[in-house]
C-alpha positions in Angstrom: -13.2 2.5 -18.8 -14.3 2.0 -15.2 -14.8 -1.7 -15.6 -11.1 -2.1 -16.3 -10.0 -0.2 -13.2 -8.7 -1.6 -9.9 -9.2 -0.7 -6.3 -6.8 0.9 -3.9 -6.3 -2.4 -2.0 -5.6 -4.2 -5.3 -3.1 -1.5 -6.3 -1.3 -1.8 -2.9 -1.0 -5.6 -3.4 0.3 -5.2 -6.9 2.9 -2.7 -5.5 3.8 -5.4 -2.9 4.2 -7.9 -5.7 6.8 -5.7 -7.5 8.8 -4.7 -4.4 8.9 -8.0 -2.5 10.9 -10.0 -4.9 14.4 -11.5 -5.2 15.9 -8.7 -2.9 14.5 -10.2 0.3 15.6 -13.7 -0.6 19.1 -12.9 -1.7 19.9 -9.7 0.3 19.9 -11.0 3.9 22.5 -13.6 3.3 25.0 -11.2 1.7 24.2 -8.4 4.1 24.7 -10.6 7.1 28.2 -11.6 5.8 29.1 -7.9 5.7 27.5 -6.3 8.8 26.6 -9.3 11.0 23.8 -8.7 13.5 23.5 -5.0 12.4 22.7 -6.0 8.8 18.9 -5.6 9.3 19.4 -1.9 9.9 20.4 -1.5 6.3 16.7 -1.8 5.3 15.9 1.1 7.6 18.8 3.2 6.3 17.8 2.7 2.7 14.2 3.5 3.5 15.4 6.8 5.0 17.5 7.5 1.9 14.6 6.7 -0.4 12.1 8.8 1.7 12.6 12.1 -0.2 12.4 10.2 -3.5 9.2 8.6 -2.5 7.6 11.8 -1.2 8.6 13.6 -4.4 7.2 10.8 -6.5 3.9 11.0 -4.6 3.8 14.7 -5.3 4.3 14.1 -9.0 1.6 11.4 -9.1 -0.9 13.9 -7.6 0.0 16.6 -10.2 -0.3 14.1 -13.1 -2.8 11.4 -12.2 -3.4 10.3 -15.8 -1.6 7.9 -18.0 2.1 8.3 -19.0 3.9 7.9 -15.6 7.4 9.3 -15.7 7.0 10.5 -19.3 4.1 12.8 -18.1 6.0 13.9 -15.0 9.0 15.2 -16.9 6.9 16.6 -19.7 4.7 18.6 -17.3 7.5 21.0 -16.1 10.1 20.6 -18.9 9.2 19.4 -22.4 8.3 16.5 -24.5 11.9 15.5 -25.1 12.6 15.3 -21.4 9.5 13.3 -20.9 10.6 10.9 -23.7 14.0 10.2 -22.2 12.6 9.8 -18.7 10.0 7.3 -19.8 12.5 5.5 -22.0 15.1 5.1 -19.2 12.4 3.9 -16.8 11.3 1.2 -19.2 15.0 0.3 -19.9 15.7 0.0 -16.1 12.9 -2.3 -15.5 13.7 -4.4 -18.6 16.9 -5.3 -16.7 14.7 -6.2 -13.7 12.7 -8.6 -15.7 15.9 -10.3 -16.7 17.2 -10.4 -13.1 14.0 -12.2 -12.0 14.3 -14.8 -14.8 17.9 -15.6 -13.8 17.1 -15.7 -10.1 14.0 -17.9 -10.8 16.1 -20.4 -12.7 18.7 -20.5 -10.0 16.1 -21.1 -7.3 14.3 -23.8 -9.3 17.6 -25.5 -9.9 18.4 -25.6 -6.2 14.9 -26.9 -5.4 14.4 -29.4 -8.1 18.0 -30.3 -9.0 19.4 -30.8 -12.5 16.9 -31.7 -15.2 16.7 -31.1 -18.9 14.3 -28.2 -18.6 16.1 -26.2 -15.9 19.6 -27.0 -17.1 18.9 -25.6 -20.6 18.8 -21.9 -19.9 17.6 -21.0 -23.4 14.5 -23.3 -23.2 13.8 -22.2 -19.6 14.0 -18.5 -20.6 11.7 -19.0 -23.6 9.0 -20.9 -21.7 9.0 -18.6 -18.7 9.0 -15.5 -20.9 6.0 -16.8 -22.9 4.2 -17.7 -19.7 4.7 -14.2 -18.3 3.6 -12.7 -21.6 0.5 -14.9 -21.7 -0.6 -13.8 -18.2 0.0 -10.1 -19.1 -2.4 -10.4 -22.0 -5.2 -11.0 -19.6 -7.4 -8.1 -18.5 -6.0 -5.9 -15.8 -8.6 -7.2 -13.3 -7.9 -10.9 -14.0 -4.1 -10.3 -14.0 -4.4 -8.3 -10.7 -6.3 -11.2 -9.1 -3.7 -13.7 -10.2 -0.8 -11.5 -9.1 -2.5 -10.7 -5.8 -3.0 -14.4 -5.1 0.7 -15.0 -5.8 1.6 -12.0 -3.6 -0.3 -13.3 -0.6 1.3 -16.8 -1.1 4.8 -15.4 -1.1 4.1 -13.2 1.9 3.1 -16.2 4.1 6.7 -17.4 5.0 7.7 -13.8 5.8 4.7 -13.2 8.0 5.1 -16.6 9.7 8.6 -15.8 10.7 7.7 -12.3 11.9 4.9 -13.7 14.0 7.4 -16.2 15.5 9.8 -13.4 16.6 8.5 -13.4 20.3 9.2 -17.1 20.5 12.6 -17.2 18.7 14.1 -14.0 20.1 17.6 -14.6 21.3 18.3 -12.8 24.6 22.0 -12.8 23.8 21.4 -11.0 20.5 23.8 -8.0 20.5 25.1 -5.5 17.9 28.7 -4.3 18.1 30.0 -0.9 17.1 32.1 -2.5 14.4 29.0 -4.1 12.9 27.2 -0.8 12.9 30.1 0.9 11.1 29.8 -1.8 8.3 26.1 -1.2 7.6 26.8 1.4 4.8 28.7 -1.4 3.0 25.6 -3.6 3.0 23.4 -0.9 1.4 23.8 -2.0 -2.3 22.0 -5.3 -1.5 19.1 -3.5 0.2 18.6 -0.9 -2.6 17.5 -3.4 -5.2 14.9 -4.6 -2.7 13.1 -1.3 -2.7 13.0 -0.8 -6.5 9.4 -0.9 -7.8 7.8 1.4 -5.2 6.8 3.7 -8.0 5.1 0.9 -9.9 1.7 2.6 -9.3 2.9 5.6 -11.3 2.8 3.4 -14.4 -0.7 2.1 -13.7 -2.1 5.2 -11.9 -4.7 5.8 -14.6 -6.0 2.2 -14.1 -6.7 2.8 -10.4 -10.2 4.0 -9.3 -10.1 7.6 -8.1 -6.4 7.8 -9.2 -5.7 11.3 -8.0 -6.2 10.2 -4.4 -5.5 6.5 -4.5 -2.3 6.3 -6.6 -0.3 8.3 -4.1 -1.8 6.3 -1.2 -0.8 3.1 -2.9 2.8 4.2 -3.3 3.1 5.3 0.4 1.3 2.3 1.9 3.3 -0.1 -0.2 6.6 1.5 0.5 6.3 1.8 4.3 4.7 -1.6 4.8 7.5 -3.2 2.7 10.2 -1.5 4.7 8.6 -2.8 7.9 8.3 -6.4 6.6 11.9 -6.4 5.3 13.3 -5.2 8.5 11.3 -7.5 10.8 11.9 -10.5 8.6 15.7 -9.9 8.5 15.7 -9.3 12.3 13.9 -12.6 12.8 16.4 -14.5 10.6 19.3 -13.2 12.6 17.7 -14.2 15.9 16.7 -17.7 14.6 19.8 -18.5 12.6 22.6 -16.2 13.7 24.5 -14.0 11.2 27.0 -16.7 10.3 24.5 -19.4 9.5 22.3 -16.8 7.6 25.3 -15.9 5.5 26.2 -19.5 4.8 22.8 -21.1 4.2 20.7 -18.1 3.0 17.2 -16.9 4.0 15.1 -19.6 2.3 16.7 -22.2 4.6 15.4 -20.8 7.9 12.8 -23.6 8.4 15.5 -26.1 9.3 16.6 -24.0 12.2 13.1 -23.9 13.8 12.9 -26.1 17.0 9.6 -24.8 18.4 7.3 -27.6 19.7 4.6 -26.9 17.1 3.5 -30.1 15.3 4.4 -30.2 11.6 5.6 -26.5 11.5 9.1 -27.3 10.4 7.9 -29.9 7.8 5.3 -27.6 6.3 7.7 -24.7 6.1 10.3 -26.9 4.5 8.0 -27.3 1.5 6.3 -23.9 1.7 9.4 -21.7 1.6 11.0 -23.1 -1.6 7.6 -22.9 -3.3 7.1 -19.3 -2.0 10.6 -18.4 -3.3 9.6 -19.6 -6.8 6.3 -17.8 -6.6 8.0 -14.6 -5.4 10.4 -14.5 -8.4 7.8 -15.4 -11.0 5.2 -12.9 -9.7 7.9 -10.2 -9.7 8.8 -11.0 -13.3 5.1 -10.7 -14.3 4.8 -7.5 -12.5 7.8 -5.9 -14.0 6.6 -6.9 -17.5 3.2 -5.4 -16.8 4.7 -2.1 -15.7 7.2 -1.9 -18.6 4.6 -2.7 -21.2 2.1 -0.1 -19.9 4.8 2.6 -19.8 5.9 1.8 -23.4 2.3 1.7 -24.6 1.6 5.0 -22.9 4.5 6.7 -24.7 3.4 5.1 -28.0 -0.1 6.6 -27.5 1.6 10.0 -27.4 3.2 9.3 -30.8 6.8 9.4 -29.4 8.2 6.5 -31.4 8.6 5.7 -35.1 5.9 3.2 -35.6 3.9 4.4 -32.6 0.4 3.3 -34.1 1.5 -0.3 -34.1 3.1 -0.2 -30.6 0.0 1.7 -29.2 -2.4 -1.1 -30.0 -4.6 -2.5 -27.3 -6.4 -5.8 -27.1 -10.2 -6.2 -26.6 -9.5 -6.4 -22.8 -7.7 -3.0 -23.0 -4.2 -4.6 -22.7 -1.0 -3.3 -24.5 -0.4 -6.6 -26.3 2.3 -5.4 -28.8 4.3 -3.6 -26.1 4.0 -6.7 -23.9 5.6 -8.9 -26.6 8.3 -6.3 -27.2 9.2 -6.0 -23.5 9.1 -9.8 -23.0 11.5 -10.3 -26.0 13.9 -7.6 -24.6 14.0 -9.2 -21.2 14.5 -12.7 -22.7 17.5 -11.4 -24.8 19.1 -9.7 -21.8 18.7 -12.8 -19.5 20.1 -15.1 -22.3 23.0 -13.0 -23.5 24.1 -11.5 -20.2 23.4 -14.1 -17.5 25.1 -12.1 -14.7 22.7 -11.1 -11.9 25.1 -8.7 -10.4 25.7 -6.8 -13.6 22.0 -6.8 -14.5 21.1 -5.6 -11.0 23.5 -2.6 -11.3 22.2 -1.8 -14.8 18.7 -1.9 -13.5 19.5 0.5 -10.6 21.3 2.8 -13.0 18.5 3.0 -15.5 15.8 3.5 -12.8 17.6 6.2 -10.9 18.5 8.0 -14.1 14.8 8.0 -15.0 14.0 9.9 -11.8 16.3 12.8 -12.5 14.2 14.7 -15.2 10.9 14.3 -13.4 12.4 15.7 -10.2 13.9 18.6 -12.2 10.4 19.1 -13.7 8.8 19.1 -10.2 11.3 21.6 -8.9 10.7 23.9 -11.9 7.0 23.8 -11.3 7.4 24.4 -7.5 9.7 27.4 -8.1 7.5 28.8 -10.9 4.1 28.4 -9.5 4.6 28.0 -5.8 2.4 24.8 -5.9 2.2 22.8 -2.7 5.1 20.6 -1.9 8.5 21.3 -0.3 11.1 22.2 -2.9 13.9 21.4 -0.5 12.6 17.8 -0.3 12.6 17.7 -4.1 16.2 19.0 -4.1 17.2 16.3 -1.7 15.5 13.7 -3.8 17.3 15.0 -6.9 20.7 14.8 -5.2 19.8 11.3 -3.9 18.9 9.8 -7.4 22.0 11.4 -9.0 24.3 9.9 -6.3 22.5 6.5 -6.5 23.0 6.6 -10.3 26.7 7.2 -9.9 26.9 4.5 -7.2 25.3 2.0 -9.5 27.6 2.8 -12.3 30.7 2.4 -10.1 29.2 -0.8 -8.7 29.0 -2.1 -12.3 32.6 -1.2 -12.9 33.7 -3.0 -9.7 32.4 -6.4 -10.9 35.6 -6.9 -13.0 39.0 -5.3 -13.3 39.1 -6.1 -17.0 38.4 -3.2 -19.3 36.7 -5.5 -21.9 34.5 -7.1 -19.2 33.4 -3.6 -18.0 32.7 -2.5 -21.5 30.7 -5.7 -22.1 28.6 -5.1 -18.9 28.0 -1.5 -19.9 27.2 -2.2 -23.5 23.4 -3.0 -23.0 22.9 0.5 -21.5 24.9 2.1 -24.3 22.8 0.1 -26.8 19.5 1.1 -25.2 20.5 4.8 -25.3 21.4 4.5 -29.0 18.2 2.7 -29.8 16.2 5.3 -27.8 17.7 8.1 -30.0 17.1 6.0 -33.1 13.4 5.3 -32.6 12.4 8.7 -31.1 9.8 10.5 -33.3 11.4 13.8 -34.2 8.4 15.6 -35.5 5.5 17.0 -33.5 2.7 14.5 -33.9 -0.8 14.2 -32.7 -1.8 11.6 -30.1 -2.1 8.2 -31.7 -5.6 6.8 -32.3 -5.6 3.6 -30.4 -6.9 0.4 -32.0 -8.2 -2.6 -30.2 -7.8 -6.1 -31.6 
C-alpha cells in the first residue's frame, strides 16, 4: 500500500543508519595501531574491494524490485532452494550484527555512565534494550523511519563537525611512510565490518516508492557517501590526535584534543560525542532488527518455513510483528551466551558474505543465458570477492584463540543456524501464504 511506502531520501538515511555504526567508532583506533597515518586509506581500499559487490547487488535489485531481497535474487536465476539458503544466511548474518550492536552499546554506556546496577547486569541490560528495539520496530515503517532518521542525523553531527574542522586542524607535518602503507592490508578486517549493511535497501526495496529506480539509487548513494564520510573522519582524527593518541584513547575522545578558539566547542562536543556514540549503536541495532525481520517475514510469505502462516503475519500497520519478536529473541540469546564482539563480528561477516554467493551465481546465470544488461565480468569479480571474504572471515574467527574447544565454541552458532535452517525448511511445494493482519 502506497501510504506505507518511504521516499528515496528516507531510504538513503535508513541505509546510513545501518552502515554508520560501531565500525566507525571502534575501527579507527585499532586501524591506527596497525597502519599509523596510512590507516585511513583502509576505508578507500575496502570500498574498492566492495565496488563490484555493490554494482552487482544494484543490478540484482533492478531485476527483482519486489519483496524478498536475497531470497528473490537467488531464486530468479537458480531455484527456490538456492533462494531459501541465501535468504536464511543473510538473516543469520545480520542476527549476529544485532548482537554486536548490543554488546558495543553496553560497553559504551558503561564507559560513559560508569558502573551501575542496570549496565553492570548484562542480562537485564540485554532484555531491556532488546524489548525497546522490538517495540520501535512494531511501529509503522513511516514512523520508524522518522525516528531512525532523526537518530541518524544526530549521530552524524560529530562526524560532520570534525570533517568541517579539517581545514583548521590539518597538521602540515602529517606524513605517510612506505612502511605504514605496506601495513594497510592488515587493517582491512576492521574496515570491512563498517561497510556491512550497504545492501539494506534490498530488504526494504518493496517499501520504497518507485522501487525499481529508487532502491538501486539508495544503495549507491548510501555506499559512496558513507565511504567518503568514513575516510574524511578518520583522516581528521589522525591530524587532530595523531596515530598514537588515536590508538590509545579511541575516536570518541577526539573532543579533548580540540584547541581551536571557538567558545564552548570543546565542552559541547565532550557531551555530544558520547551521546552520539550511544545513539549510533542503538539506531544500528534497531535498523538491523528491521532488516532481519522483513527478510524473515518475506520468506515466510513464500511458504518457505514450517509454520510459515504464523511467521508471515503482519500487524495493522503492515509490520512483521512475529518475525520481529523472533529476530529480537535470537539477537538477545547470541549477545547473552556469546559476549565476544570479535567472534560475533567474524560470524556476521561470514554469514553475510556467504549469503551473497548464490545471488551472484544467479545473476551470472541470467547474464549468460539471456544477455541482459550488466557486465558478467563484474559479477564474476564480485563472486570471487565474496568467496574470499567468507574464507577470510572464517580464518579470522579461528585466529581468535588457539584452543580447539574455543574455536569450536565460537563456530557453534553458525553450525547451529545451518542445522536449524535445514530443519525448518518447508520441503513441499506450497502456495504463497495468505497474510493475516492483527
